[in-house]
C-alpha positions in Angstrom: -23.4 -38.8 -1.4 -19.7 -39.0 -0.6 -17.8 -41.8 -2.4 -15.0 -43.6 -0.6 -12.7 -46.1 -2.2 -12.0 -49.0 0.2 -8.7 -50.7 -0.9 -8.9 -54.4 0.0 -5.9 -56.8 0.1 -7.5 -60.3 -0.1 -9.8 -62.1 2.3 -8.6 -63.2 5.7 -6.4 -61.7 8.4 -3.3 -63.8 7.8 -2.9 -63.4 4.1 -5.4 -60.6 3.1 -7.8 -58.1 4.5 -8.9 -58.5 8.1 -12.6 -59.4 7.5 -14.0 -57.8 10.6 -12.2 -54.5 10.0 -13.3 -54.5 6.3 -16.9 -55.1 7.1 -16.9 -52.5 10.0 -15.5 -49.9 7.6 -18.2 -50.7 5.0 -20.9 -50.7 7.7 -19.8 -47.3 9.1 -19.7 -45.8 5.7 -23.2 -47.1 4.9 -24.6 -45.8 8.2 -23.2 -42.4 7.3 -24.9 -42.6 3.9 -21.6 -42.7 2.1 -21.0 -44.9 -0.9 -18.2 -47.4 -0.6 -16.3 -48.4 -3.8 -14.4 -51.6 -3.2 -11.1 -51.9 -5.1 -8.1 -54.2 -5.0 -5.0 -54.8 -7.1 -5.2 -57.6 -9.7 -2.1 -59.4 -8.5 -1.1 -62.7 -6.9 -1.1 -62.9 -3.2 2.2 -63.2 -1.4 1.1 -66.6 -0.2 -2.0 -68.4 1.0 -2.5 -69.2 4.7 -4.8 -71.9 6.1 -6.8 -69.9 8.6 -7.6 -73.0 10.6 -4.1 -74.2 11.1 -2.6 -70.7 10.6 0.1 -72.3 8.4 1.0 -71.4 4.8 -0.3 -73.7 2.1 2.4 -75.0 -0.2 1.7 -74.8 -3.9 -1.5 -72.8 -3.6 -1.8 -69.4 -5.3 -4.7 -66.9 -5.0 -5.4 -63.6 -6.6 -5.9 -60.5 -4.4 -8.7 -59.0 -6.5 -10.6 -62.4 -6.7 -10.3 -63.0 -3.0 -11.2 -59.4 -2.1 -14.4 -59.9 -4.2 -15.6 -62.3 -1.4 -15.8 -59.4 1.0 -17.3 -57.0 -1.6 -19.9 -59.6 -2.6 -18.6 -59.4 -6.1 -19.1 -55.6 -6.4 -15.4 -54.6 -6.9 -13.2 -53.1 -9.5 -9.4 -53.6 -10.2 -7.4 -50.8 -8.5 -5.8 -49.6 -11.7 -9.3 -48.8 -13.0 -10.0 -46.4 -10.1 -10.2 -42.7 -11.1 -9.2 -40.6 -8.1 -11.3 -37.8 -9.4 -14.4 -39.9 -9.0 -14.0 -40.4 -5.2 -13.9 -38.2 -2.1 -11.7 -40.3 0.2 -9.8 -43.6 0.5 -9.7 -46.1 3.4 -7.4 -49.2 3.8 -8.6 -51.9 6.2 -5.8 -53.9 7.9 -4.9 -57.5 7.9 -1.6 -59.0 6.9 -2.5 -58.4 3.3 -1.7 -54.7 3.8 1.8 -55.8 4.8 2.2 -58.7 2.3 0.2 -57.8 -0.8 -0.2 -54.0 -0.7 3.3 -53.6 0.5 6.1 -56.0 1.6 6.5 -54.6 5.1 6.0 -58.1 6.6 9.1 -59.4 5.0 11.3 -56.4 4.3 10.6 -54.4 7.4 12.4 -51.0 7.4 13.5 -51.6 3.8 9.9 -52.2 2.6 8.2 -50.7 -0.4 4.5 -50.1 -1.3 3.0 -51.8 -4.4 3.3 -49.3 -7.3 -0.5 -49.3 -8.0 -1.3 -48.6 -4.4 1.4 -45.9 -4.1 0.1 -44.2 -7.2 -3.5 -44.0 -6.0 -2.7 -42.9 -2.5 -0.2 -40.2 -3.6 -2.7 -39.0 -6.2 -5.5 -38.8 -3.7 -3.2 -37.1 -1.2 -2.0 -34.5 -3.7 -5.6 -33.7 -4.5 -6.4 -33.1 -0.9 -8.6 -36.2 -0.4 -8.5 -37.7 3.1 -7.1 -41.2 3.6 -7.8 -43.6 6.4 -5.5 -46.5 7.5 -6.6 -49.3 9.9 -4.6 -51.7 12.0 -1.2 -52.4 10.3 -2.1 -50.5 7.2 -0.8 -47.2 8.8 2.7 -48.6 8.0 1.9 -47.6 4.4 1.1 -44.1 5.5 4.4 -43.8 7.3 6.3 -45.0 4.3 4.6 -42.8 1.7 4.1 -39.6 3.8 6.8 -39.8 6.4 8.7 -37.0 4.7 5.7 -34.8 5.5 6.0 -35.8 9.2 2.6 -37.6 9.1 1.2 -38.4 12.5 0.0 -42.0 12.7 -0.7 -44.9 15.1 -0.3 -48.6 15.1 -1.5 -48.7 18.7 1.3 -49.1 21.3 3.7 -51.4 19.5 7.0 -49.6 20.3 9.2 -51.9 18.1 7.1 -51.4 15.0 6.7 -47.7 15.7 10.5 -47.2 15.9 10.9 -48.9 12.5 8.3 -46.8 10.8 9.5 -43.6 12.5 12.7 -43.9 10.5 10.8 -42.5 7.5 10.1 -39.3 9.3 6.6 -40.3 10.5 5.5 -39.3 14.0 4.0 -42.2 15.9 1.3 -41.4 18.4 0.2 -44.0 21.0 -3.5 -44.6 20.7 -6.1 -46.8 22.5 -8.2 -49.2 20.6 -11.3 -47.0 21.0 -9.8 -44.0 19.4 -8.2 -42.7 16.2 -5.3 -40.4 15.4 -6.3 -37.5 13.1 -3.6 -35.6 11.2 -5.8 -32.7 10.1 -3.0 -31.0 8.2 -2.3 -34.0 6.0 -5.9 -35.3 6.2 -4.7 -38.8 7.3 -6.5 -40.8 9.9 -5.3 -44.0 11.6 -6.7 -46.4 14.2 -5.2 -49.5 15.9 -8.2 -51.9 15.5 -6.9 -55.5 15.8 -3.4 -54.3 16.7 -5.0 -53.9 20.1 -8.6 -55.2 20.0 -9.6 -58.2 21.9 -13.2 -58.2 20.7 -15.0 -56.9 17.7 -16.8 -54.0 19.5 -13.4 -52.6 20.5 -12.3 -52.5 16.8 -15.7 -51.0 15.9 -15.2 -48.1 18.2 -12.0 -46.8 16.7 -13.1 -47.6 13.1 -16.3 -45.6 13.6 -14.2 -42.6 14.7 -11.9 -43.0 11.7 -14.7 -43.1 9.3 -16.4 -40.1 10.9 -13.2 -38.1 10.7 -12.6 -39.1 7.1 -16.1 -38.1 6.0 -15.8 -34.8 7.9 -12.7 -33.9 5.9 -13.9 -35.2 2.6 
């Protein structure tokens, strides 16, 4: 059974992991008889957003690992405890948590950095030839870390965001919501999901293709 680390970034699209995308990744892995190992960094969230009003909540702090445990039904480990040698692949669902907690792309844009724990795990996995999947806005992290290798990636059809990320050397490929971009040379797979999806079945189509491609290369 192949083991895939799923790096979560909280719980909720506006300040953490996009819940639909996360569950669809977990479902696709289970359908393929692969074992998902949920992980998240044990760090404070950038901020907390009321998902009803869509406004930040002043004075409230939450922990990325604790919030991610909601999606994982408690079956989760801190990212720093993950041993890359014990897994066959890595997948990062989207949501603003990827751009606020796993990186600071949401605020720093072209000058953004990736959280050191996340960068270490992803570079280690990449150097060991393990495939990595990025969903929705998470491909920004792929562009930042692997742009020097001219990684092919997609965030859908958002030209402005693509231009910013291409500055790192990454090659953006326009992609429909039902598909995924597979860089077989670097073993990196990306799909737009809710960058383009207007319904959950659209996000599911691309995520299923991403998971299939990841497992084929694992």
